[in-house]
N, C-alpha and C positions, 0 to 999 in steps of 0.2 A: 504494500500500500504506500503510495506516494505521500510524503509529508510536505507541508508547505515550507518553502524555504524562507527563512527570516534573514533579511539583509542586515548586517551589522550597521550601526549608526556611523555616519561619516564624522570623523574626529577633526578633520582639517589638517593643516591650517588653510583657511579660506582667505583669499585676497579681497580686501574691501577698500572702499574710498569714502571719505567724508569731505564735505564742502567747508572751506575755511574763508571767513570774512574778518576783516579788521574794522573796528569802529573807533573813531577819533573823538575822545572826550578830554583832550589835553588842554583845551582852552585856546588853542592856536592851530593854524594850518600845519599839517604834517606833509613836508615836501616829498618824502619817500619813506617807505617801510618795507621790511623784508622779514619773512618768517622762514627760518631754517628748521626743518623737521626731519628727524631720524626715527625710523622704526627699526631699532636695534641695528644690525648690519644688513638688513634686507632691503629697505627702501630709504631713499633720501629725496626730499622735496625742497626746492628753493623757490619760494613764492614771493613775488615782487609786485608792489603797487606804487603809484606816484600821485602826488597832488591831492591829498585827502583833506577836505575842508573840515573845520570844527563841527562836530555833530553828525558827520556823514559816515557812511560805511562803504567798504570796497565791494567790487564785484567778486563773486566767489571763485576760488581756485581749489583744486583737489589735493588732498593729502592721502597717501596710501598707507595701509596697515593690514594686519591679519587678525582673524578671529578664529574661534574653534578651540577645542580642548587641548590640541597640540600646538597652539600658537603661544609661544613662550617669550615673544619679544615685548618690548616696551616702547612707548612713544615719548620722544624727547624733543623739546622746543626751545629755540632761541629767537627772540623777536628783537629787531633793531629798527630804529626810526630816527629821522632828522626833522626837527621842528623849525618853524619859521625864524626862530631866534638864532639858528645856526648850530644848535647843540645836537650832539649825537647821543642817543639813549640806547640802552639794551637791557633786556631782562636779566636780573641778577639775584637768583635765590640766595639767601643768607648773606646778601651784600658782598658777594665775591667780586674781586677786582681782577680776576685771572685773565679777562679778555685782553686787557692792555698788554700783559706779558705775552699772551699767545700771539698777538698780532705784531709783535716787535719786528719780525723779519719783513713785514709788509708796511711798516710804519711810514716810510717815506712816500710810498704811493698813496696811502690814505691821507697823510698830512697835506700832500699837494692838492688833493681834491677839497679838503677842508679849507685850506687857504684860499682857493679859488671861490669857494662858496661864500666865505666871509667878505671877500672883495665884491662879489656880486650883490650880496645883501646890503653892503654899505652903499653901493651905487644906487640901489633901489631906494634906500632911505633918502639919499641926497636928492633924487629926482621925485620923491614923494610917491613912489610906486608901491601900492599896497597889495597888488595881486602878484603871486609868484611868476617870475619870468621863466621861459623855457630853459634858459641857461641855469638858473637856480635849481630847477627841478631835476634836470639831467645830472648836474654836479652832485646833488644830494643822493640821487639814485645810484651813482657810481660808488658812493661811500657805503651804502647799505648792501649793494651787490658784493663789494669786496669783503665785507664782514661775513655775509652769509656763505659765500663760496668758500672762503678759507676755513670756517668752522666745519663745513660739511666735508671738506677734504681730509679732515682728521677724524679718526675713529673714536676719540674720547668724547664723553658726554659731561665732563666737568663743567659746571656753570649753566647747563641746560635745565629747563623746567620739565619735570616729568608730569605729563597729563595723559592718562590712558584713554584711548578711544576704544569703545566696546561695540558689541554686535548691534546694539540699538542706535548707534551713531552712524551706521552705514547708510550712505545716501542722504544723511541729514547734515545740519550746519553746526560747525564749531565756531562760535563767535569769540574773537579775541578783542577785548576792549582796552584801549590805552587811556588811563585816567589822569586827571590833572595833578593828583597827589603822588604820581609815580607808580601807583599800583597798576598791574596788568591782570585782567581777569580772563579765565578760560571757561566757557560755558557751552555745553552740548546737551542733548537729551539725557545722557548718562550721568551728568553731574556738573558741578561748578567748583573751581578753585581759583586762587589768586597767588601772585608772586610780586616781589618788589622789582625795582629797576635802578639803574645807575646811569650817570652821565660820564662820558669818556672825557674826564677833566683835561687830560693831556691834549685833547683835540678840541677843547672848548673855545679856544681863541679869546679874543677880547669882547666879542659881541658888538 
């Protein structure tokens, strides 16, 4: 007598994607922002946006991760952004200042862009230009791109914020909010967490 064949449950891992948006509540225009995301050593996502007005949110981009009983990875995030005052910010759990040390080999390249940005912003103030110029935006974007690409090229997750995406987040939205007090919140259907941020003082210039 034939017996019904019971298929064992699929344990995974299953590739999944979540939508990521950034909301600006800093109190000023964000010229550029980047989200560097690592799902352990499986996926790396470099998400970039430009010219985000106060109170506005970005268009969604996708972050990849895995779910299932055999999915053993973790999601790690580092957000960097440049505000209209020329300052470069980054998420810094436990107020770590490791990023400056990490970027030392690339300091000259980043510092050149920062200097160009401050000169551009000074010119805008002289001419009473309040809307970000294309040069200011592209220069700020170069700064956040350099930060994100370099941290993603390294396998370490020191200084990254851990925020786990789960099965219920697949196809849904993770909202990352940049707050005026320096707090950065991560919120998705599976939960909500926050972390602190720091300013790259060595790149802050005179404003």
